[in-house]
C-alpha positions in Angstrom: 5.2 -89.7 -22.5 6.0 -86.2 -21.4 9.3 -84.7 -22.3 11.4 -83.6 -19.4 13.6 -80.5 -20.0 16.1 -79.2 -17.5 16.9 -75.5 -17.7 20.5 -75.4 -16.5 23.5 -73.1 -16.2 25.8 -73.1 -13.1 26.4 -69.4 -13.6 23.8 -67.3 -11.8 22.1 -64.2 -13.3 21.7 -65.5 -16.9 17.9 -65.6 -17.0 17.6 -69.3 -16.0 14.5 -68.9 -13.8 13.0 -66.3 -16.0 13.3 -68.8 -18.9 11.9 -71.7 -16.9 8.8 -69.7 -15.7 8.0 -68.1 -19.0 8.8 -71.0 -21.3 6.5 -73.2 -19.2 3.8 -70.6 -19.1 4.0 -70.0 -22.8 3.7 -73.8 -23.5 0.7 -73.9 -21.3 -0.9 -71.0 -23.1 -0.3 -72.9 -26.3 -2.5 -75.6 -24.8 0.2 -78.0 -23.6 -0.1 -79.7 -20.2 3.0 -78.5 -18.3 4.6 -79.1 -15.0 7.4 -76.9 -13.7 9.7 -78.2 -11.0 11.5 -75.6 -8.8 14.7 -77.4 -8.1 16.5 -74.3 -6.7 16.6 -73.8 -2.9 16.3 -70.1 -3.5 12.7 -70.9 -4.6 12.6 -68.0 -7.1 10.3 -70.0 -9.5 8.0 -70.7 -6.6 7.7 -67.0 -5.6 7.7 -65.9 -9.3 4.5 -67.9 -9.8 2.9 -66.2 -6.7 3.6 -69.0 -4.1 5.8 -67.3 -1.5 7.8 -70.0 0.2 6.6 -70.4 3.8 8.6 -71.8 6.8 5.9 -74.4 7.6 5.6 -75.7 4.1 5.8 -79.5 4.0 4.7 -80.3 0.4 7.8 -79.2 -1.6 10.5 -80.8 -3.7 12.5 -81.3 -0.5 10.0 -83.6 1.1 9.6 -85.4 -2.3 13.3 -85.9 -2.8 13.9 -87.4 0.7 10.9 -89.7 0.3 8.6 -88.2 2.9 5.7 -87.6 0.5 4.5 -88.7 -3.0 4.7 -86.6 -6.1 0.9 -85.9 -6.2 1.1 -84.3 -2.8 3.4 -81.6 -4.1 1.4 -80.5 -7.1 0.1 -76.9 -7.1 -2.2 -75.3 -9.7 -0.9 -72.0 -11.0 -2.9 -69.1 -12.4 -2.5 -70.5 -15.9 -4.8 -73.5 -16.8 -2.7 -76.5 -17.6 0.4 -75.3 -15.7 1.2 -77.1 -12.4 4.2 -76.4 -10.0 6.2 -78.4 -7.6 7.4 -75.7 -5.3 10.8 -75.4 -3.6 12.0 -74.3 -0.2 15.3 -73.3 1.4 15.3 -76.8 3.1 16.3 -78.3 -0.3 19.8 -77.2 0.6 19.9 -80.0 3.2 18.6 -82.7 0.8 22.0 -83.4 -0.7 23.4 -84.4 2.7 20.3 -86.4 3.7 20.5 -88.3 0.3 24.2 -89.3 0.7 23.3 -92.8 1.9 20.4 -93.3 -0.5 20.7 -96.2 -3.0 20.7 -94.8 -6.6 20.7 -91.3 -5.1 21.3 -89.7 -8.5 18.0 -91.2 -9.8 15.8 -90.1 -6.8 13.9 -87.4 -8.8 13.5 -89.5 -11.9 11.8 -92.2 -9.8 9.7 -89.7 -7.8 8.1 -88.1 -10.9 7.7 -91.4 -12.8 4.0 -91.9 -11.7 2.9 -88.6 -13.3 5.2 -88.3 -16.2 2.6 -89.5 -18.8 0.1 -86.8 -17.5 2.1 -83.9 -19.0 3.3 -82.9 -22.4 6.3 -81.1 -20.9 8.0 -81.1 -17.5 10.4 -78.2 -17.1 13.0 -78.3 -14.3 14.5 -75.0 -13.1 18.0 -76.2 -11.9 20.0 -74.4 -9.2 23.1 -72.5 -10.3 25.4 -75.3 -9.0 26.5 -78.7 -10.1 25.7 -80.6 -6.9 23.6 -83.8 -6.3 20.3 -82.1 -6.9 21.4 -80.8 -10.3 22.7 -84.2 -11.2 19.3 -85.6 -10.2 17.7 -83.1 -12.6 20.0 -84.1 -15.4 19.3 -87.8 -14.8 15.5 -87.2 -14.8 15.7 -85.1 -18.0 15.5 -86.0 -21.6 17.2 -82.8 -22.7 18.8 -79.6 -21.4 18.1 -76.0 -22.4 21.1 -73.7 -21.5 20.3 -70.0 -21.2 23.4 -67.9 -22.1 23.8 -64.2 -21.4 25.8 -62.7 -24.4 28.9 -61.7 -22.5 32.3 -63.3 -22.6 32.4 -64.3 -18.9 29.2 -66.2 -19.5 30.8 -68.2 -22.3 33.7 -69.2 -20.1 31.4 -70.9 -17.6 29.8 -73.1 -20.2 32.8 -75.6 -20.2 32.0 -77.0 -16.7 28.3 -77.5 -17.5 29.0 -79.2 -20.8 31.6 -81.4 -19.0 28.9 -82.4 -16.4 26.4 -83.1 -19.1 29.0 -85.4 -20.8 29.6 -87.2 -17.5 25.9 -87.8 -17.1 25.6 -89.0 -20.7 28.6 -91.4 -20.1 27.0 -92.9 -17.0 23.5 -92.7 -15.5 21.7 -91.0 -18.4 23.2 -91.9 -21.8 20.1 -90.6 -23.7 20.4 -87.0 -22.4 20.7 -84.5 -25.2 21.2 -80.7 -25.4 17.9 -79.2 -26.6 19.7 -76.0 -27.3 21.2 -72.7 -26.1 18.9 -69.8 -25.7 20.3 -66.3 -25.7 18.9 -64.1 -22.9 19.2 -60.4 -21.9 20.2 -59.4 -25.4 20.7 -55.7 -26.1 21.2 -55.1 -29.8 22.8 -51.7 -29.1 25.7 -53.4 -27.4 28.5 -54.5 -29.8 29.8 -57.2 -27.5 26.3 -58.8 -27.4 26.2 -59.1 -31.2 29.8 -60.4 -31.2 29.1 -63.1 -28.6 25.8 -64.2 -30.4 27.8 -64.6 -33.6 30.4 -66.6 -31.9 27.8 -68.9 -30.2 26.1 -69.5 -33.6 29.4 -70.1 -35.3 30.5 -72.7 -32.7 27.2 -74.4 -31.8 25.3 -73.7 -35.1 21.8 -75.2 -35.1 22.0 -75.9 -31.3 21.4 -72.2 -30.7 17.7 -71.3 -30.8 16.7 -68.8 -33.4 14.6 -66.9 -30.9 16.5 -64.4 -28.8 15.2 -63.1 -25.5 15.8 -59.3 -25.5 16.5 -57.3 -22.4 13.1 -56.1 -21.3 12.0 -54.0 -18.2 8.6 -55.6 -18.1 10.2 -59.0 -18.0 12.3 -58.1 -15.0 9.3 -56.6 -13.2 6.9 -59.6 -13.6 8.4 -61.9 -10.9 7.9 -59.2 -8.2 4.2 -59.4 -9.1 4.2 -63.2 -9.0 3.3 -63.5 -12.6 4.8 -64.9 -15.8 5.2 -62.2 -18.4 2.3 -63.4 -20.5 0.0 -62.5 -17.6 1.8 -59.4 -16.5 2.1 -57.7 -19.9 1.0 -59.8 -22.9 1.9 -57.1 -25.3 5.6 -56.7 -24.2 8.6 -57.9 -26.1 9.4 -60.3 -23.3 6.0 -62.0 -23.7 6.4 -62.2 -27.5 10.0 -63.6 -27.2 9.0 -66.4 -24.9 5.9 -67.3 -27.0 8.2 -67.5 -30.0 10.7 -69.7 -28.1 7.9 -72.1 -27.0 6.7 -72.3 -30.6 10.2 -73.0 -31.8 10.6 -75.7 -29.2 7.3 -77.3 -30.3 8.4 -77.2 -33.9 11.7 -78.9 -33.0 9.8 -81.7 -31.2 7.3 -82.4 -33.9 
C-alpha cells in the first residue's frame, strides 16, 4: 500500500509547494511510482508542473472532493515517467462550503483516493496554507506529515497551531497520523539567524528534523515559471541535489 504524505504548514512562503513538487519528482526519478495531489486552490503545484489551471477545467480535485467524478478521471501524466498529478483549481475554495452537509466530510479525500492507493509507492499532498476543512481532509487521508520550515523566528512561532491541529486529528479521525519530519527550506548559511534557528529546531525536535537542508537557490525559484521541477530545469543545481538527497533520506527512513 502506498504511503500518503501531506506537506503542510499554515504559514505561506515557506517552500511548501516547492517541496511537494520537487520531492515528488525526485522520488519518481528514483524509480518510485508517485502521485502528487494539489490541494491548494491557488493551484501552484498544477502550474508548476506545466498544467496552467483553465476556467473550463472539470477534472480537478474540486470535482473529486464534491463527488462529481471518480479519482481515475482526475489523473494527469506529468513530464516525468512515474509521476502523476491530480490538478487543482480556484473552485476548490468553494468545496468547503459545499461539503458542510456531507456525512464524514473530514474523510472525503481518504475515500476518494482509496481505489488507487495501492497503485503508488508514494502519494504526496500539497496542502493549502490554512487549517480549514480541505487541510483536515488531507491530514485524515495522510499517514504522515512533512512540515517545511523557513529558518526564521516568525516561522517557528506559527508551528504551534499546526502541531495542535495534527494532535486534534490524531486524537480523533486519524489516530495513526505521524510527523514524518521537519524539512528546513530557504537556508542561507551566511545568515547567522538561519544557523541559530536550525540549531534550535534540531535541539527541540532532534531526529524529527531531516538531515538534508534545502538551500536558498535561484534556479529553484526560477523552475516553477518554466513549469518544471528543478531536476528537469537544472539537474546540476544545488536545489536539484538537495531534493534528491531529501528523497533518498525519506526512502531510507521508510525502509
